[in-house]
C-alpha positions as CSV (number, residue, x, y, z in Angstrom):
1,M,4.6,-5.9,-49.6
2,E,6.1,-2.9,-47.8
3,N,2.5,-1.9,-46.8
4,F,1.9,-5.5,-45.8
5,L,4.7,-5.5,-43.5
6,I,4.0,-2.1,-42.0
7,N,0.2,-3.0,-41.3
8,F,0.0,-6.4,-40.7
9,F,3.4,-7.6,-39.1
10,H,4.5,-4.0,-38.0
11,L,8.1,-4.7,-39.2
12,S,9.1,-2.4,-42.1
13,Q,12.7,-1.8,-41.1
14,I,15.6,-3.8,-40.1
15,K,16.2,-2.2,-36.8
16,S,12.8,-3.5,-35.9
17,F,13.9,-7.0,-36.6
18,L,17.2,-6.7,-34.8
19,L,15.5,-5.5,-31.5
20,I,13.1,-8.1,-31.7
21,I,15.7,-10.5,-32.0
22,L,17.5,-8.6,-28.9
23,I,14.3,-9.1,-26.5
24,V,14.5,-12.8,-27.6
25,C,18.0,-13.2,-26.5
26,L,17.2,-11.5,-23.0
27,F,14.6,-13.8,-22.6
28,A,16.8,-16.6,-23.4
29,L,19.3,-15.2,-21.1
30,L,16.5,-14.9,-18.2
31,K,15.5,-18.5,-18.8
32,F,19.3,-19.8,-18.3
33,F,19.2,-17.8,-15.1
34,K,16.0,-19.0,-13.8
35,K,17.4,-22.9,-13.6
36,R,20.3,-21.6,-11.2
37,L,18.7,-18.5,-9.3
38,K,15.9,-18.1,-6.8
39,F,12.7,-16.1,-8.0
40,Y,13.1,-13.0,-6.2
41,L,16.7,-12.9,-8.0
42,I,15.0,-13.5,-11.3
43,M,12.8,-10.6,-10.7
44,A,15.7,-8.5,-10.1
45,I,17.4,-9.4,-13.1
46,S,14.4,-8.7,-15.4
47,L,13.9,-5.5,-13.7
48,I,17.6,-4.7,-14.7
49,F,17.0,-5.9,-18.2
50,G,13.6,-4.0,-18.5
51,F,15.6,-0.7,-17.6
52,A,18.4,-1.6,-19.7
53,L,16.5,-2.1,-22.8
54,G,14.1,0.7,-22.3
55,Y,16.9,3.2,-21.9
56,F,18.9,1.5,-24.7
57,L,15.7,2.2,-27.1
58,L,15.3,5.8,-25.7
59,Y,19.2,6.2,-26.7
60,L,18.7,5.0,-30.0
61,A,15.7,7.1,-30.7
62,G,17.5,10.2,-29.1
63,F,15.3,10.6,-26.0
64,P,12.2,11.7,-28.0
65,N,9.4,14.1,-26.2
66,E,6.5,13.5,-28.8
67,E,3.8,10.8,-28.0
68,I,5.2,7.5,-29.6
69,S,1.9,7.4,-31.7
70,K,3.5,10.1,-33.8
71,F,6.4,8.1,-35.1
72,S,4.0,5.7,-36.9
73,S,4.4,8.0,-40.0
74,S,8.0,8.9,-39.6
75,N,10.3,6.9,-41.7
76,S,13.3,7.7,-39.3
77,L,11.6,6.5,-36.0
78,R,9.2,4.2,-37.2
79,W,11.2,1.4,-35.9
80,F,10.6,3.1,-32.3
81,Y,6.8,2.7,-32.9
82,E,6.6,-0.7,-34.1
83,I,9.0,-2.2,-31.1
84,H,6.6,-0.5,-28.9
85,I,3.7,-2.2,-30.8
86,W,5.1,-5.5,-30.2
87,M,6.1,-5.2,-26.4
88,N,2.6,-3.8,-26.0
89,F,1.3,-6.9,-27.6
90,L,3.2,-9.1,-25.1
91,N,2.0,-7.0,-22.1
92,T,-1.6,-7.1,-23.2
93,L,-1.4,-10.9,-23.8
94,Y,0.1,-11.5,-20.3
95,I,-2.5,-9.2,-18.7
96,S,-5.5,-10.9,-20.5
97,I,-4.2,-14.3,-19.2
98,L,-4.4,-12.8,-15.6
99,R,-7.6,-11.2,-16.3
100,L,-8.9,-14.8,-17.4
101,L,-7.8,-16.5,-14.1
102,V,-9.3,-13.9,-11.7
103,I,-13.3,-15.1,-11.9
104,P,-12.4,-18.9,-11.8
105,L,-9.8,-18.1,-8.9
106,V,-11.9,-16.4,-7.0
107,L,-15.2,-18.7,-7.3
108,I,-13.2,-22.0,-6.8
109,S,-10.9,-20.8,-4.2
110,L,-13.7,-19.3,-2.0
111,I,-16.0,-22.4,-2.4
112,H,-13.0,-24.8,-1.4
113,V,-12.3,-22.6,1.7
114,L,-16.1,-22.4,2.8
115,I,-17.1,-26.3,2.3
116,H,-13.8,-27.3,4.0
117,L,-14.1,-25.8,7.4
118,D,-13.7,-28.2,10.3
119,E,-17.1,-29.0,12.0
120,K,-15.1,-29.8,15.2
121,I,-14.6,-25.8,15.5
122,Q,-17.1,-23.7,17.2
123,I,-17.9,-22.4,14.0
124,K,-20.6,-19.8,15.2
125,S,-18.6,-18.2,17.8
126,L,-15.0,-18.7,16.7
127,F,-15.6,-18.0,13.1
128,S,-17.8,-14.9,13.6
129,R,-15.2,-13.4,15.9
130,A,-12.2,-14.3,13.7
131,F,-14.2,-13.1,10.9
132,F,-15.1,-9.7,12.0
133,W,-11.4,-8.9,13.4
134,F,-9.9,-10.1,10.0
135,L,-12.4,-7.6,8.4
136,F,-11.7,-4.9,10.7
137,S,-8.0,-5.1,10.8
138,T,-8.0,-5.5,7.1
139,G,-10.2,-2.5,6.6
140,I,-8.1,-0.4,9.2
141,S,-5.1,-1.4,7.2
142,A,-6.4,-0.3,3.9
143,C,-7.2,3.1,5.4
144,I,-3.6,3.2,6.5
145,G,-2.3,2.7,3.1
146,I,-5.0,5.0,1.7
147,C,-4.1,8.0,4.2
148,I,-0.3,7.5,3.5
149,A,-0.4,7.2,-0.2
150,M,-3.1,10.3,-0.4
151,V,-0.7,12.3,1.8
152,A,2.1,11.7,0.0
153,N,0.6,12.5,-3.6
154,L,1.5,8.7,-4.7
155,G,1.4,8.8,-8.4
156,N,0.3,12.6,-8.8
157,N,3.5,13.3,-10.7
158,I,3.0,10.2,-13.1
159,A,2.1,11.4,-16.9
160,F,1.0,7.9,-18.2
161,V,-0.5,7.8,-21.6
162,S,-4.0,6.0,-20.9
163,N,-7.4,6.3,-22.5
164,S,-10.0,7.4,-19.8
165,K,-12.6,6.5,-21.7
166,N,-12.0,2.8,-20.7
167,L,-12.8,3.5,-17.3
168,H,-16.2,2.8,-15.8
169,E,-17.9,5.4,-14.0
170,L,-18.3,5.0,-10.2
171,K,-21.8,4.7,-9.2
172,G,-23.9,5.5,-6.1
173,L,-23.7,3.3,-3.0
174,D,-27.5,2.3,-3.7
175,E,-26.5,1.1,-7.2
176,I,-23.4,-0.9,-5.9
177,I,-25.5,-2.5,-3.3
178,L,-28.0,-3.6,-5.9
179,N,-25.3,-5.0,-8.2
180,L,-23.8,-7.0,-5.5
181,I,-26.2,-9.9,-6.1
182,P,-26.4,-10.8,-9.7
183,N,-29.8,-11.9,-11.3
184,N,-27.5,-14.3,-13.4
185,I,-24.1,-15.7,-12.2
186,I,-23.2,-16.3,-16.0
187,N,-23.8,-12.5,-17.1
188,A,-21.8,-11.5,-13.5
189,M,-18.9,-13.6,-14.6
190,N,-18.9,-12.3,-18.2
191,S,-19.3,-8.6,-17.0
192,N,-16.3,-9.4,-14.4
193,N,-18.7,-8.5,-11.5
194,I,-16.0,-9.8,-9.0
195,L,-18.6,-8.9,-6.1
196,G,-21.4,-10.8,-7.5
197,V,-19.0,-14.0,-7.9
198,I,-18.2,-13.6,-4.4
199,I,-21.6,-13.4,-3.1
200,F,-22.8,-16.5,-5.2
201,A,-19.8,-18.2,-3.9
202,F,-21.0,-17.7,-0.5
203,I,-24.6,-18.7,-1.2
204,L,-23.7,-22.0,-2.9
205,S,-21.0,-23.1,-0.1
206,F,-23.5,-22.7,2.6
207,G,-25.9,-24.3,0.5
208,V,-23.5,-27.2,-0.1
209,R,-22.4,-27.5,3.6
210,S,-26.2,-27.9,4.7
211,L,-26.1,-31.4,2.8
212,K,-23.1,-32.8,4.4
213,E,-25.1,-36.0,5.1
214,N,-25.8,-36.3,1.2
215,R,-23.7,-38.8,-0.6
216,G,-23.0,-36.0,-3.3
217,F,-21.1,-33.9,-1.0
218,R,-18.2,-35.8,-1.0
219,I,-18.1,-35.9,-4.6
220,F,-18.5,-32.2,-4.7
221,S,-15.8,-31.7,-2.0
222,L,-13.2,-33.7,-3.8
223,L,-14.1,-32.1,-7.1
224,T,-13.6,-28.7,-5.6
225,S,-10.3,-29.8,-4.2
226,F,-9.2,-30.7,-7.4
227,L,-10.4,-27.7,-9.2
228,H,-8.7,-25.5,-6.7
229,Q,-5.3,-27.5,-7.0
230,V,-5.7,-27.1,-10.9
231,I,-6.5,-23.2,-10.6
232,M,-3.4,-22.7,-8.1
233,K,-1.0,-24.6,-10.6
234,I,-1.9,-22.4,-13.4
235,S,-1.8,-19.4,-11.1
236,L,1.7,-20.3,-10.0
237,Y,2.9,-21.1,-13.4
238,V,1.2,-17.5,-14.6
239,I,3.4,-16.1,-11.8
240,K,6.6,-18.1,-12.8
241,I,6.6,-16.4,-16.2
242,M,6.0,-13.0,-15.1
243,P,9.7,-12.0,-15.1
244,Y,9.7,-12.3,-19.1
245,F,7.0,-9.6,-19.3
246,I,8.3,-7.5,-16.6
247,I,11.0,-6.9,-19.2
248,T,8.7,-5.7,-21.9
249,M,6.4,-3.8,-19.5
250,I,9.5,-2.0,-17.9
251,A,10.9,-1.2,-21.3
252,N,7.6,0.1,-22.7
253,A,6.8,2.2,-19.6
254,L,10.3,3.6,-20.1
255,I,9.9,4.5,-23.7
256,L,6.4,5.9,-22.9
257,N,7.6,8.1,-19.8
258,G,11.4,8.3,-19.5
259,Y,13.6,7.9,-16.3
260,K,10.7,9.7,-14.1
261,V,9.2,5.9,-13.5
262,L,12.3,4.8,-11.4
263,I,11.9,7.6,-9.1
264,D,8.3,6.9,-8.4
265,S,9.2,3.2,-7.8
266,I,11.6,4.2,-5.0
267,Y,9.2,6.4,-3.5
268,F,6.4,3.6,-3.4
269,I,8.9,1.3,-1.4
270,A,9.6,4.0,1.0
271,L,5.9,4.7,1.5
272,L,5.0,1.0,1.8
273,Y,7.3,0.1,4.5
274,V,6.1,3.4,6.5
275,S,2.5,1.7,6.1
276,F,4.2,-1.6,7.2
277,V,5.3,0.0,10.7
278,A,1.9,1.8,10.9
279,V,0.0,-1.8,10.5
280,F,2.3,-3.4,13.3
281,I,1.1,-0.1,15.5
282,L,-2.3,-1.2,14.8
283,H,-1.5,-4.6,16.1
284,A,-0.2,-3.5,19.1
285,L,-3.1,-1.3,19.7
286,L,-5.5,-4.2,19.2
287,L,-3.6,-6.3,21.8
288,L,-3.6,-3.2,24.4
289,L,-7.2,-3.1,23.9
290,H,-7.7,-6.8,24.9
291,G,-5.3,-6.4,27.8
292,L,-2.5,-8.1,26.3
293,N,1.1,-6.9,26.4
294,P,2.2,-6.0,22.7
295,F,6.0,-6.2,23.6
296,M,5.5,-9.8,24.9
297,Y,3.9,-10.7,21.5
298,F,6.4,-9.1,19.4
299,K,9.2,-11.1,21.4
300,K,7.6,-14.3,21.1
301,A,6.4,-14.0,17.6
302,L,9.5,-13.1,16.2
303,P,10.2,-16.6,14.8
304,A,7.1,-16.7,12.7
305,L,7.3,-13.0,11.5
306,L,11.4,-13.5,10.4
307,M,10.2,-16.8,8.7
308,A,7.3,-14.9,6.7
309,F,9.5,-11.8,6.1
310,S,12.2,-14.0,4.5
311,S,10.0,-17.0,2.9
312,R,7.4,-14.3,1.6
313,S,4.8,-17.3,2.1
314,S,2.1,-17.0,4.7
315,A,0.9,-20.5,3.8
316,G,4.5,-21.7,4.2
317,T,4.8,-20.1,7.5
318,L,1.8,-21.6,8.8
319,P,3.5,-24.6,10.8
320,V,5.8,-22.0,12.7
321,T,2.9,-19.7,12.9
322,I,0.4,-22.4,14.7
323,S,3.4,-23.7,17.0
324,T,4.5,-20.1,18.0
325,L,0.8,-19.7,18.9
326,T,0.4,-22.6,21.0
327,Q,3.7,-23.2,22.4
328,N,4.7,-19.7,23.1
329,L,1.6,-17.6,23.5
330,G,-0.9,-19.8,25.1
331,V,-3.7,-20.0,22.2
332,T,-5.6,-23.2,22.1
333,H,-4.6,-25.7,19.2
334,T,-8.0,-25.5,17.9
335,N,-8.2,-21.7,17.5
336,A,-4.6,-21.5,16.5
337,S,-5.1,-24.2,13.7
338,F,-8.4,-22.7,12.7
339,V,-7.6,-18.9,12.5
340,A,-4.0,-19.0,11.4
341,S,-5.2,-21.3,8.5
342,L,-8.0,-19.0,7.8
343,G,-5.6,-16.0,7.9
344,T,-3.5,-17.5,4.8
345,T,-6.7,-17.2,2.6
346,M,-8.5,-14.0,4.0
347,G,-7.8,-10.9,5.9
348,M,-4.5,-10.1,4.9
349,N,-3.5,-7.0,6.3
350,G,-0.5,-6.4,4.0
351,C,-1.5,-7.8,0.6
352,A,-5.2,-7.0,0.5
353,G,-5.0,-4.1,3.3
354,Y,-2.4,-1.2,2.7
355,Y,-0.6,-2.4,-0.4
356,A,-4.1,-2.6,-2.2
357,G,-5.1,0.6,-0.7
358,M,-1.9,2.3,-2.0
359,I,-2.3,0.5,-5.4
360,A,-5.7,2.2,-5.6
361,V,-4.7,5.7,-4.8
362,F,-1.6,5.3,-7.3
363,M,-3.9,4.4,-10.0
364,F,-6.6,7.2,-9.5
365,H,-3.7,10.0,-9.1
366,A,-1.9,8.5,-12.3
367,L,-5.0,8.2,-14.2
368,N,-6.0,11.8,-13.0
369,I,-9.3,11.0,-11.5
370,P,-10.8,12.7,-8.6
371,M,-10.9,10.7,-5.5
372,G,-13.4,11.5,-2.9
373,M,-15.0,10.0,0.2
374,S,-17.1,7.7,-2.1
375,E,-14.3,6.4,-4.0
376,I,-12.1,5.8,-0.8
377,L,-15.1,3.7,0.8
378,I,-15.3,1.7,-2.4
379,T,-11.6,1.2,-2.3
380,I,-11.7,0.1,1.5
381,A,-14.7,-2.3,0.7
382,L,-12.7,-3.8,-2.3
383,C,-9.6,-4.2,-0.2
384,I,-11.7,-6.5,2.4
385,I,-13.3,-8.2,-0.4
386,A,-10.3,-9.0,-2.3
387,S,-8.8,-10.8,0.8
388,F,-11.1,-13.7,0.5
389,G,-10.0,-17.0,-0.9
390,I,-6.6,-16.2,-2.2
391,A,-3.6,-18.5,-1.2
392,G,-0.8,-17.0,0.9
393,I,2.0,-17.8,-1.5
394,P,4.6,-15.5,-3.0
395,G,3.5,-13.4,-5.9
396,I,-0.3,-14.2,-5.4
397,T,-0.9,-10.5,-4.8
398,I,-0.9,-10.0,-8.4
399,M,-4.4,-11.7,-8.3
400,I,-5.5,-9.6,-5.3
401,I,-4.6,-6.4,-7.6
402,S,-6.4,-8.1,-10.6
403,V,-9.5,-8.1,-8.3
404,M,-9.2,-4.7,-6.9
405,L,-8.7,-2.9,-10.5
406,S,-11.7,-5.2,-12.0
407,G,-14.0,-3.7,-9.0
408,L,-12.7,-0.2,-9.8
409,G,-13.1,-0.5,-13.6
410,M,-9.5,0.0,-14.3
411,Q,-8.5,-3.6,-15.6
412,S,-7.5,-2.1,-18.8
413,H,-4.7,0.0,-17.2
414,F,-3.1,-3.0,-15.5
415,A,0.2,-2.1,-17.4
416,L,0.6,1.2,-15.6
417,L,1.6,-1.1,-12.3
418,A,4.9,-2.6,-14.4
419,I,7.5,-0.8,-12.2
420,I,5.6,-1.8,-9.2
421,L,5.0,-5.4,-10.0
422,A,8.9,-5.5,-11.0
423,I,10.1,-4.5,-7.3
424,D,7.1,-7.1,-6.0
425,P,9.9,-9.2,-4.1
426,I,11.0,-6.3,-2.0
427,L,7.2,-5.2,-1.3
428,D,6.3,-8.8,-0.6
429,M,8.5,-9.3,2.4
430,A,6.8,-6.5,4.4
431,R,3.5,-7.7,2.9
432,T,3.7,-11.0,4.2
433,C,5.1,-10.2,7.4
434,S,1.9,-8.0,7.9
435,N,-0.3,-10.7,6.9
436,V,1.0,-13.5,9.2
437,S,1.3,-11.1,12.1
438,G,-2.3,-10.2,11.5
439,A,-3.4,-13.7,11.7
440,M,-1.7,-14.3,15.0
441,V,-3.1,-11.0,16.4
442,V,-6.6,-12.1,15.3
443,S,-5.9,-15.7,16.8
444,L,-5.0,-14.3,20.2
445,I,-7.6,-11.6,20.6
446,T,-10.4,-14.2,19.7
447,D,-9.1,-16.5,21.9
448,K,-8.9,-14.0,24.7
449,E,-12.5,-13.1,24.1
450,M,-13.6,-16.6,24.2
451,K,-11.8,-16.9,27.5
452,N,-9.7,-19.7,26.2
453,L,-6.3,-18.0,26.3
454,D,-3.5,-19.5,28.8
455,M,-2.5,-16.1,30.3
456,K,0.2,-17.7,32.3
457,K,1.9,-19.0,29.3
458,Y,1.3,-15.8,27.5
459,Q,3.2,-13.7,30.1
460,E,6.0,-15.9,31.0
461,N,9.6,-14.9,29.7
């Protein structure tokens, strides 16, 4: 019976039972707060609970220095190993659900965005210009995040316990390009080939758009819209339950690594806000290159930027963004509506730009993997690709990170980001503000290039 409890349930000591009851009580308390507090406060509470639980477990175990697996055969500290097993189970379960959503989210969201583009918009000129500037600004933002993270050695002093054998080897550029287009979409989904799925979504969407006169187009369009609503509902629900798993991820990270993880999370916040300022300088330079006064832009765009910063939702800020562009900055209504809307689902300078770039560097350093020029170029490409078709709502960055890690072959190490995910609301304010600013700047410079911008309205105080 004792062997059964040890090998099957991983519950051989009374202390293990009591600690699991403690975790359940923390979940219940968090649920009580969820009904009364806003999400960002719930995330803060789960962070506190996670640290408290982690340090409490370390205190009970006497702050051991050995690898936790060594306690599996120790009678005195076997409970420590067992509680780690259970918390790791919960963390892995949540991460598996996230990975399950990545493929349908990317495929359905992209198809939905591409087949619902308004025909009235001068798609050839407007979309191509906006598309280029979204990709360009996101790529440069990713470079900023990567450079700052590499100079600051982000994640270099992390000693995470990981199995490097699970990592996929990064291939040459020719192999990567050849693998972009899958010869079997089912195999591409099964192998988590995110890039192949995105290429397939583009091909399918433009094929569907070419049959707009066909009666079946409306049926397909309605079906895609419905599926998009379904997948977004599921994604939002997964994000809502994230605070519970933050508790176990934080606690598990602490008992594996100790107090050092807190220092690195504070360090990450500081570096992200440095990147945030650097991206605003990039936006100012893009405006200057198009003969637009950046100070006038920041002065008039302030309401939309403050809304984005406080709401943490580029989609929720969209009405204010469009109104600011048309009423204050002289952008045509068609351009503002199209480009600003597009900016909520692609070209996210914050989420898919410097943040994703910093996450990649953090993971490379934490896993002790050399990061050369080829890895940097692949990371930038993945940052750009990950910005497609992701809704601009709070917490959705977790999906972008899932795409990024899947592309780098690091999806099995998602739990390493527990500390960063726990402080996500603090990071999300800066990211969302950068996303909205990027969309507004792209809208301005595309309208200026098409000679539709009302310069008189832009320049007036």
